[in-house]
N, C-alpha and C positions, 0 to 999 in steps of 0.2 A: 215573957216582955222581949221585944226589939228595941233598940233605939240607934236611930241611924242620921248622922247631921247630911244636910242638904242645902245646896244653894238654890235661890230662887232666881231662876231664869227665864220668867214670864215678862213680857217687854213692859207692862204696866205694875209689875207686883201683886201685892194682893188687894186688888179693889174691888170694888162691887161684884162687877160680873165674874172675875177669877174666883173670888170667893164663893160664888152661887155654885158656879161649877167645880168647885173642891170640895165642896159639903156634898154635892150631889154624888162623886164618886167615895168620898171618905164613906157616905150612908150605903152604898153597896155592899160594905163589909159587916161582919156580924162583931167584929174585935173593938175593944174601946181605940179611939185613934185621939191622939195628942199632939199640937205643935208647941215648942216650947221655944223661946227666945228669951235672952239675958235673965229677967226675973218673972218671966209670964209664962204661964200654962193655959192650952184653952182646947177646948173639945172640939175636933175639926169637922163634926157633925152638926156643930151650933153656927149657925150664919152670925148672928151679934157676936159670940164669941171669937170668931175669926176676923170679924171687922175691927174689933178692940186690938188686934194683933198689930196691924199697922206694919207687917213687913214689906219692905220694899226690894226693887230687883238687886241681886249680887248678896245679899242678907243671907248668912247661914241660920237654918232654923233645924230643931232636932226633933225628927219625927219620931214619937212613941205608940207602939200599937201592942196590945195585949190581949187574947184569946185566940180563939180557936183557928181563924185563918189569916192570924200577925203577919206571916210572911208575905202572902198575896196584898194584904193592906198595904204593907210599908212598900212593896213593888208600885202597887197601883198609885200611892200619893207621890210616892218618889218622882215616879213618870211626869206626873201632873205638874207639880214644881219646878222640874227641868224642861218643862214647855215639850215634851214628848207628846204628850195627850191633853185634848182639850175638848 
């Protein structure tokens, strides 16, 4: 299992369109991927779960990946949240 703190650098935070794109990124990996903030933990492959997170620009979230390709999944999600891949 990999846990990594990541700052959201997307211009509009995790609104509808970025959430849909993030779910697409997360769904490319076999690993279970979760985002945690404060007391919430949501599945990064679930649009409804991600929308409930309501994370904004500059917020820190913890990316939790567990599975066969957890390293690649962590890097992919981190790059997306940093605004490096969309």
